[in-house]
NUSE-46502 format. One record per atom (N, C-alpha, C): y, z, x; residue in one letter. Coordinates in steps of 0.02 Angstrom, whole numbers, padded with zeros to 5 digits, always signed. Example, Ala and Ser with C-alpha at 12.3 -4.5 7.8 and 13.67 -1.06 7.14 Angstrom:
-00284+00390+00660A/-00225+00390+00615A/-00165+00390+00660A/-00112+00354+00642S/-00053+00357+00684S/+00002+00394+00645S/
//
This chain:
+00722+00490+00044M/+00647+00481+00047M/+00623+00481+00109M/+00558+00531+00121I/+00534+00530+00190I/+00465+00515+00175I/+00439+00477+00206V/+00366+00458+00196V/+00331+00469+00280V/+00296+00513+00293D/+00249+00540+00353D/+00174+00503+00347D/+00168+00468+00406E/+00106+00444+00422E/+00088+00382+00372E/+00113+00338+00362I/+00098+00282+00318I/+00047+00244+00358I/-00002+00231+00322G/-00054+00189+00362G/-00101+00226+00392G/-00109+00300+00400Y/-00158+00338+00426Y/-00211+00330+00383Y/-00209+00319+00321L/-00276+00292+00269L/-00249+00222+00254L/-00308+00192+00235P/-00295+00114+00202P/-00257+00123+00139P/-00213+00093+00102I/-00187+00090+00049I/-00208+00044-00011I/-00222-00015+00027G/-00257-00058-00026G/-00209-00098-00057G/-00222-00141-00097S/-00164-00192-00127S/-00139-00166-00180S/-00162-00139-00230N/-00137-00090-00284N/-00096-00025-00271N/-00112+00002-00214G/-00065+00050-00183G/-00007+00009-00139G/-00021-00033-00132G/+00033-00071-00076G/+00084-00097-00121G/+00065-00120-00181N/+00111-00152-00231N/+00146-00092-00264N/+00111-00036-00277L/+00156+00024-00293L/+00203+00051-00246L/+00183+00048-00176F/+00224+00066-00132F/+00286+00023-00116F/+00277-00054-00125F/+00331-00094-00127F/+00374-00069-00190F/+00363-00077-00237Q/+00399-00047-00307Q/+00444+00009-00292Q/+00414+00066-00249L/+00468+00115-00233L/+00502+00098-00183L/+00495+00070-00126V/+00541+00049-00080V/+00583+00007-00107V/+00572-00047-00154N/+00622-00085-00184N/+00666-00035-00222N/+00645+00008-00252A/+00693+00044-00310A/+00735+00090-00264A/+00727+00106-00194C/+00757+00138-00151C/+00808+00089-00123C/+00795+00029-00110Y/+00813-00030-00052Y/+00889-00016-00062Y/+00938-00014-00024E/+01011-00002-00017E/+01038+00040-00060E/+00999+00089-00100R/+01020+00154-00135R/+01016+00218-00100R/+00967+00224-00058C/+00950+00272-00030C/+00917+00275+00043C/+00929+00318+00078A/+00890+00329+00152A/+00821+00322+00141A/+00788+00295+00198I/+00712+00299+00199I/+00692+00312+00263I/+00658+00365+00291I/+00640+00383+00347I/+00561+00379+00338I/+00525+00343+00378L/+00456+00323+00376L/+00432+00326+00458L/+00375+00376+00451T/+00329+00371+00520T/+00262+00349+00501T/+00232+00302+00554S/+00177+00275+00539S/+00147+00264+00626S/+00077+00273+00633N/+00052+00249+00706N/+00033+00181+00702N/+00052+00143+00655R/+00029+00070+00644R/+00076+00035+00668R/+00057-00023+00700S/+00112-00064+00724S/+00122-00122+00663S/+00176-00147+00649F/+00194-00187+00604F/+00151-00248+00584F/+00126-00272+00630G/+00072-00321+00638G/+00009-00300+00603G/-00012-00232+00611E/-00061-00216+00553E/-00047-00181+00484E/+00005-00208+00461W/+00021-00191+00402W/-00018-00227+00346W/-00025-00284+00357G/-00069-00317+00312G/-00135-00282+00295G/-00166-00257+00340E/-00222-00227+00330E/-00218-00156+00294E/-00159-00126+00299V/-00152-00066+00278V/-00139-00077+00210V/-00101-00124+00194F/-00063-00125+00120F/-00109-00187+00073F/-00158-00207+00105G/-00210-00251+00069G/-00181-00327+00058G/-00151-00343+00098G/-00122-00413+00110G/-00057-00442+00143G/-00057-00485+00174S/+00004-00501+00219S/+00080-00520+00174S/+00060-00525+00116V/+00116-00543+00079V/+00171-00486+00056V/+00127-00431+00028V/+00147-00362+00012V/+00179-00349+00080V/+00148-00342+00135A/+00169-00320+00208A/+00236-00356+00223A/+00230-00416+00197A/+00291-00446+00237A/+00350-00419+00197A/+00346-00414+00129A/+00387-00399+00085A/+00414-00321+00080A/+00381-00298+00114L/+00383-00213+00126L/+00430-00216+00187L/+00406-00247+00247L/+00443-00248+00312L/+00520-00275+00296L/+00538-00337+00247D/+00588-00366+00248D/+00632-00302+00219D/+00629-00275+00170R/+00667-00221+00149R/+00674-00159+00200R/+00626-00140+00216L/+00625-00088+00263L/+00673-00090+00332L/+00663-00162+00349L/+00691-00162+00417L/+00768-00206+00409L/+00783-00214+00350H/+00850-00252+00345H/+00902-00207+00374H/+00908-00147+00367H/+00966-00092+00390H/+00937-00054+00439H/+00881-00058+00462A/+00846-00009+00494A/+00865+00003+00565A/+00850+00051+00583I/+00849+00075+00657I/+00770+00093+00660I/+00751+00068+00715V/+00671+00070+00722V/+00671+00112+00794V/+00639+00169+00798V/+00624+00213+00855V/+00549+00202+00883V/+00531+00183+00926Q/+00453+00195+00946Q/+00432+00235+01005Q/+00377+00271+00990F/+00365+00309+01041F/+00297+00286+01065F/+00273+00297+01133E/+00221+00264+01164E/+00195+00310+01208E/+00127+00337+01210G/+00111+00385+01255G/+00047+00423+01218G/+00030+00480+01261T/-00029+00510+01230T/-00004+00561+01183T/-00028+00594+01132S/-00011+00647+01098S/+00008+00702+01134S/+00053+00743+01104Y/+00066+00807+01141Y/+00009+00863+01123Y/-00016+00851+01076R/-00075+00888+01041R/-00128+00910+01077R/-00148+00840+01120L/-00200+00839+01146L/-00196+00843+01225L/-00132+00858+01242R/-00140+00880+01327R/-00177+00917+01359R/-00175+00968+01321E/-00224+01030+01343E/-00304+01012+01351E/-00324+00952+01303H/-00395+00928+01309H/-00397+00850+01337H/-00366+00834+01372A/-00363+00776+01404A/-00431+00748+01437A/-00474+00810+01468D/-00525+00796+01492D/-00588+00768+01440D/-00566+00770+01381L/-00611+00757+01330L/-00621+00692+01291L/-00554+00665+01316L/-00527+00601+01292L/-00554+00550+01323L/-00571+00488+01264P/-00602+00429+01308P/-00541+00405+01366P/-00573+00350+01403D/-00537+00345+01471D/-00472+00294+01438D/-00481+00260+01393H/-00426+00213+01364H/-00375+00253+01339H/-00390+00323+01307L/-00328+00353+01282L/-00305+00394+01334L/-00348+00426+01375R/-00325+00470+01418R/-00277+00435+01482R/-00294+00375+01498N/-00244+00323+01561N/-00175+00295+01500N/-00162+00304+01447R/-00104+00263+01418R/-00046+00291+01454R/+00014+00253+01461P/+00075+00277+01493P/+00093+00334+01455P/+00123+00371+01501S/+00154+00442+01477S/+00222+00431+01441S/+00239+00451+01393S/+00314+00458+01353S/+00367+00509+01388S/+00336+00540+01448L/+00386+00618+01474L/+00435+00578+01509L/+00439+00509+01538N/+00490+00485+01574N/+00516+00422+01543N/+00533+00420+01477P/+00527+00346+01450P/+00593+00314+01480P/+00594+00249+01470A/+00652+00216+01483A/+00714+00214+01444A/+00770+00210+01456P/+00835+00219+01427P/+00832+00176+01372P/+00848+00210+01311A/+00853+00172+01260A/+00921+00114+01262A/+00905+00066+01224E/+00963+00013+01227E/+01012+00043+01173E/+01067+00020+01186P/+01126+00050+01149P/+01132+00017+01068P/+01140+00060+01022V/+01143+00037+00954V/+01182-00015+00936V/+01175-00075+00914R/+01220-00129+00893R/+01244-00121+00835R/+01313-00126+00830R/+01336-00125+00751R/+01326-00197+00715R/+01308-00195+00678R/+01303-00247+00632R/+01367-00275+00599R/+01359-00341+00605P/+01438-00372+00599P/+01456-00355+00509P/+01517-00357+00505G/+01540-00354+00439G/+01610-00326+00447G/+01643-00299+00396R/+01696-00277+00393R/+01707-00217+00456R/+01780-00236+00490P/+01792-00174+00525P/+01792-00106+00503P/+01782-00058+00535R/+01785+00018+00520R/+01863+00025+00493R/+01879+00064+00458R/+01945+00076+00445R/+01966+00151+00487R/+02017+00153+00507S/+02027+00226+00532S/+02078+00251+00498S/+02079+00321+00498P/+02113+00364+00454P/+02194+00340+00436P/+02219+00312+00497S/+02286+00283+00488S/+02305+00227+00450S/+02240+00189+00441D/+02247+00139+00382D/+02251+00153+00316D/+02239+00211+00300H/+02253+00240+00228H/+02336+00256+00215H/+02339+00237+00153V/+02412+00231+00127V/+02407+00299+00077V/+02441+00337+00104A/+02460+00412+00062A/+02498+00376+00013A/+02487+00410-00065G/+02513+00383-00114G/+02503+00417-00171G/
//
């Protein structure tokens, strides 16, 4: 499931509950790709309450790989002179710091093809 720009518009408590049911139905059954320009700390406002936001984050972040981008919009580069100072002077993401290596979650070790017994 792909959800693009969650939180762009407020969802409210009814929408938050419905979205939780959708995420819960997908939890550990399918992949979820989600984009948002809102930080996790703002999700209580977006979904109409901190309880539903916490439940959503619990399921979404359990097996997640989180990728964060910071900086100005590439769409606005040509019109930077029209932006307010607080948006124009944000750090650029053109030279981001190197990403941390992905850490494998603890669990059973991966099996190599030689571990399989032909039969």
